[in-house]
N, C-alpha and C positions, 0 to 999 in steps of 0.2 A: 539429558545433556552430558556432554563430555568436555572436560577442560583439556585442551591439547597443549602439552608441554613441549613445544617445538619452537624455539626462539627464531630460527631462520624463517620458518613458515609464517610466524606471527609478524615478523618484520617485513616479509614480502607482501602480506595482505595490507599492512599499514602503509607501506610505500606506494602501493598501487592506487590508493585513494588519498594519499598525502594527509593521513590522519594526524601526524605530529604537527602539521601546520595549522591545525584547528586551535592550538594552544600557544600562549605566549612563551611558556617555558615547559616543554614536554619532558625534559629530563627528570627522571624520578617517578613519573606516573606509572602505577602498577597495571599496565595493560595486560589483558588476558584474552586468549582465544577460546571461545566456546562454540561447540558444534552440536547440531541437532539432526536427528534422523527424520526421514519423510513422515509426515503426519504427527510428529512429536510436538507437544505444546511447548512453545518458547516462553509464553506468559499466560497465566490463567487470570481471567477477570476477577478482581477483588482481592488478589493476593498482594503481599508486600514485595516490592521490587528492590533488589539490592544493588543494581548497577545499571548505568546507561549503556545501551547497546548500539554499536555501529555495524550495520549489516554490510558485510563485505563479500559474501558468497551465497548463492541460492536465491530463494524466494519465500516470502511469508504471506499468509492470508490474515487480514485483520477483520475481526467481526465483533459485534456487541450484542449482548442478550437483550431481549424485550420481554414485556410482561407475560406474553403467551408461553414463554419458555423456549422459544425458538431463537436462533442466532441471526442477526442482521449483518449481512456481508457489507463491509465498508469499502475495502480496497485491497489490492495486493501491493507489496513493496519488494523491490529488487535493489541491489547495490547501486548507488550508495544511499542509505537511509539511516536516520537516527530514531531509535525506539526508546521511549522512557523520558522524553523531555518534559511532558506535562507532569508526570509522576514526580520527577526531580524537583521542579520549581514549585508546584502546588502542594507537595508532600502528601499525596493521596495514594490510595492503593491503585493497582493496575486498572486502567479504564476500559481496555478492550482485550479480547482474547487474541493471541498471536500464535499461529500454527505454521510449522514448516511445511511448505509444499513439496520440497525435495530436500536433499542434503543441504543444510544451511549453516553458515558460520558467521559469528559476530565477534567483533573486538569489544571487550567490556572494560569499563572503568567504574570501580565501586563508588556508590553514592557517598559513603563515609569519607573517602579521599576527596571527592569533589567538594563536599560541604566544608571540609577542613582547609583545602588548598586552592580550589579552582572557582569557587562560587563568585568571585569578584574579577575573574580573568576576562577582560573585554573581548578578546578574540574568541574564546570559548562561548561566551554569552551571545555574541553576534552570530555564531554558527547555529546555536539553538534557535535564535530569533528568526533566522532565515527559514529554517525547517518548520517551525511552528506556524509562521505566517503563510507558508506554502500550503500546509495542511488546511488552515482556515480558509484560504482562498478557494481551494478545490472543493472542500466540503460545502461551502456556501454556494458555489456555482452548481454543484450536483443537486443540492436541495432545491434550488430555484428551478432548475430544469424539471426535476421530478414532480414539483408541485404545480407548475404552470402549463406543462405540455401533456398531450395525450400519450398513450402508450405507443402508438405508431410513431409519433414525433420523437419520443424518447429513444425508441429502438433505432430509428434512423440516425438520430444524433449520436447514439452510442457507437454505431458502426462507422460513421464519418469521423468520430473522434479517434477511434482505435486505428483508423487507416493512416493517420498522420504520424509518421515516424518521429518527427521533431517534437511531438506533444508528449511531455513526460507523464502527464496524468493519464493519457491514453494508454500508456504501457501499464499503469497501475490498475486499470480496470479491464484489461484484456484477458479473456478466458474463452474456452470453447464449450464450457459447461452451461447448458441452457438455464438450469436452476440458478446458477451464480449470476448470469446476466440478468435474470428476472429480479434477483435480490438487489443488484446494483442499480437498476433503473426503477426500483420501487413498484414492482407489480408481482402478479402470481405466475407460477410456471405455466398453468393452463392458459391464462390470458396471453402470455407471450407466445405460446405455441400457436394460438389462433391468429395472432398478428403475423407470425412467420409464414403460416399457411396462406393468409390473404396476400401478402407481398409476393409470395412465390407464384400464386395464381395470376398476379398482375405482371409477372415477368420482371420484377425489380430485383429479386434475389432468387437463389436456388440453394436448397439445403441438401447437403451430402453428409450424412452421418452427423458428426459433431461440428462440421464445417459449414459456414454460411458463405456462399459465393455471391458477390455483387455483380449483377448482370447489367444494370442500368444505373450508373453512378449519378447521372444528372437528375433523374427522377428521385433518387434517394436523397440527393442534396436538397431538392425542392421540398421533399417531405420533412426533412430535418428543420426547415424554416430558419436556418442560420444558427441554430442552437448547438453548442458544443460543451462537452464535459471537460472544461479547461479553465 
């Protein structure tokens, strides 16, 4: 992590996402610009977090460890996203690993300052509430789809969800990595490859390297059974 001491750049990032408007009285808040290189860990699961992070540039991958020692991919986040809301309110260690996919920058506000000056700020708390409830809604929907649908249905639902440009959660689960798609829809890499081969043989999709091309959107829509990760 690098702390960027560039006031005009910090102000530019904050203005782009209107960060000052998240607070009733933003004057005096010690905002800080933190940047991370590609594949650098922004947060390590289990560590103590020192500041809430507002993602203003780049992309991060959110994952959680499971008993087997593997990591379970949960989602990707792009600007604008808030990281650390659960840790702040619940006063718990970092709940999920956060890794920078590319060059990533966040505006940080220390927990100590928040606890001393902002923890009763209604505008700030409402901002946190909107983000937390959005995460809850999308996680609940994804869990329901993964539990109740077959892998074919899930993959079709995944593709249809990521097709919709207006779907914010579709952007958060979009990837060209087959292993990551398998993790997101709750299956194995091998099983997903079998499904991709089957749908390709049926003329519904075509795989070209890391890209899946949709050849028959109507049949894919039917296969998704109206389910969406949203």
